[in-house]
C-alpha positions, 0 to 999 in steps of 0.5 A: 256483548256485555263486560264481565263483571265479578259478582259483589263479594259482600258490602260495598266498601272503599275497595270495591268502589275503587275496583269498580272505578278501574273499570272505567277507563281500563286501569288499576285500582291504584290509579283511581283519583280519590276525587270523582267526576260526574261522569265516573259517579254516573258510571259508578251508579249504574255498575253498583245497580248491575252488580247488586241487582238494584235500582238506586234512587238518590236524590240531588242532594245525595248526589251533590254530596258524593264527591270522593271515593269515600263519599261513594262507598259511605252513601251507595254502602249505606243504602245498599245495606238498608235495602239488604242488598250487600251480599249481591243478592238484589231483588231488583227493587228501587231503594233510595237514601231517605233517612242514611246519614252521611256525606 
């Protein structure tokens, strides 16, 4: 029994991150706090991997730098863009954040 997830509509941005996080705890996007807890971040990464068909390979330094919704949108959006997975047509490949500037 799976959870219905809408197909991603373009690049991962702040709005998309808030929408994904809203499904964690069954809340509206407006109710999503700016700061992320470790469980929220773990859940968000799993959601992004499923939605975009990739496996993210994030090192500890990058994970530690993701503290807010904006941090997540920047870091995860950049790695998806670098992998060409921003359209939801990922190939199931593993993608990392090496060389991605930001957070």
